[in-house]
C-alpha positions, 0 to 999 in steps of 0.5 A: 426470842431473846429477852429484851434489854428492858426485860433483862434489867427488870429481872436483875432488879428483881434478883437485887431485891431477892438478895436483900430479903435473904436471912441468916445463912451459912455454908456447910452440911449437916450429917448424922454420925454413929459411934462408940463411947469410951466406956468399956462396959457400955452396950456399944462395945458389945458385939451386935449391939447398936452404936450411940447415935445418930448424933448430928454434926455441922461440917464447913470450911473456915480459913481453908480447914474443914471444921466439924461441930456437934449440934446438941439439940434437935433445935440446933440441927433444924437451925443449921439446916435452915441456914444452910438451905438459905445459903443454897438459895443465895448461891442460886440467886448469885448464879442467876444474877451473873447470867442476867448480867452477862446477857445484858452486856451482850444485849446492850448496844455499843456506845457511839463512836469515839470523838475526834479528840479520843481517836487522836489518843494513842494510849501512850499519852496522858489521859485524865492525868494518868499514863496508859501502859500497854504490854507488847507481849503476854508474859507468864511470870508465875513459872520460869521460862524453862518450865513454861509449856511449848508446842502445839496447843500451848499458845507459845507458837501462836496456835490453839487447839480450840477456839473459845467463844465468848458469852455472847456467842461470837467466836474469837480468833487467836493470832500469832504474836 
């Protein structure tokens, strides 16, 4: 049996409280590295001798670039691991929050029928001081007309290879334009 709307809203409120309790967090990962130093007479350059390490490194993305930092102490490594674990918890809360909200949207009953004054508004007239504009056909401005896909399944001929379902489990039908 699906959850009631009240149960779903209660779950959402619980997730908001859990979100507020999050501590310091950061994305990334901690890994150990081994390597040779720059001293040619060091043991690490001798055959069969162990390399220097393990040396903890924190790797994360910043502004689209991968950044790697050394973690000089065991305490710094523990702190970074704790912050990364908190980030993973944050991601889980966000996933659950999105799922619960989608379920709430599906479970919430439809609003009442529009009033007579709203029915008369065809979308082209002024409503709340702003004019509403409707597009007559979907347009893909990101590509030139010659590079846009055409043919079966592309949507250009009004047919689709699959019929996606929405989050509430109802099926959509695509119509030729």
